[in-house]
N, C-alpha and C positions, 0 to 999 in steps of 0.2 A: 298219534305217537305218544309214547310214554313221557311224562313230565319229570324233570329232575333238576337238581340244584345247578345254578349258574357257576358254582365253584367246583363242580365235579367233572370228571372225564369218565364217561360210561362206555361199556363195550357190550354189544349184543352177543347172545350165545352163538350165533352164526359166525360172527367175527372171531371169537375165541376158538371155535372149532376149526375155522380156516387157518388161523395162525398155528394152532397145535398140529394139524395135519401137514402143514407146509414144513414145519421143523422136523417132524417125523420122516417125511419124504426125503429131506436132505440128508438125514442120518446123523446130523450134528446140530449144535446150537443150544444156547441156554435161554433164548428168548428173542423177542422182536423189538427193534427200536422204531418208534414213529416220531415224526416231528414236522416242523414247518421251516422252509427256507425261502429266501428271496429268489424268485425265479418266475418264469412263465409270463404270459402276456398281461395278466392282471396284477402282478406284483409278488405274490406268494404262492407256493405250492406245497403239498404234503409229500413226505417221503417215508419210505419203509426200508429197513435193513435188518439183517439177522445179527444177533449178538452172539459171537463165538468167543469164548474165553472171558477175559476181564472186560467189563464195560469201559467205555472211553472216559467217563467222568464219574467222580464220586458224588456229584451233585444231582444225579438223575433221580427222578421220581420213579419208583418201581411199583407197577400195578401187578399183583399176583391174582390172576383170574382163572379159575378152573385148572390150576397147575401150570398155566402159561404166564411167563413173566413178560411184561411190556414195559420198556424203558422209554422215558420221555425227559428231555432236558428241560430245565426251568424256563428258558426263553420260549420254547415251543409250547409248553403247558399254558403260558399266559395267553397264547392265541387259541388254544384248544379247550380252555375251561368252558364248561357248559355243553360240550359236544357229545354226540353219540357216534361211536365208531361201529359201523355195521358192515355186513357182507351181503351182497345181493346178486341174484342171478336173474337177468331179464333177457330171455332169448339167448343170443350168442354173447351178450355182455355179462361178464362176471367180474366181481372185484369188490374191494373195500370201498366203502362210501363214508364220507364224513358229513354228518348233519351238524353243521357248525353255526350257531346263532351269532357268532362274532363276524362272520363273513357278510360284508355289505353287498357284494356283487361277485358273481362267478362268471368266468369267461365262457364263451360259446362251446368250447370243447369239454368243459367241466374239469379241466386239469389244474386251473389256478384260480385264485380268488383275491379280493381286495378287502382290507380291514377298514 
């Protein structure tokens, strides 16, 4: 896997392509919001949402990758720094994957993690 700074949030070309095509399929949206919230059996889980119109907060970090805007709130970014956001297709399983060095443990279903 590619090495990168522990202060950065990186996105694979496949993830950017997936986000871009998802927005185009919807026919609207100015970007994607990703983040972390308290939930799941391990304590935290990742979430995704579309950004339509004005973003919720002016404090968001905005990553403009390949013409796709990705919005991340400051609290979530503190959990995501050093991560690689990827898109994978393994058999019938398709989706965004986080390679997060901050996660100490991941639950059995892979949906939540512990810091």
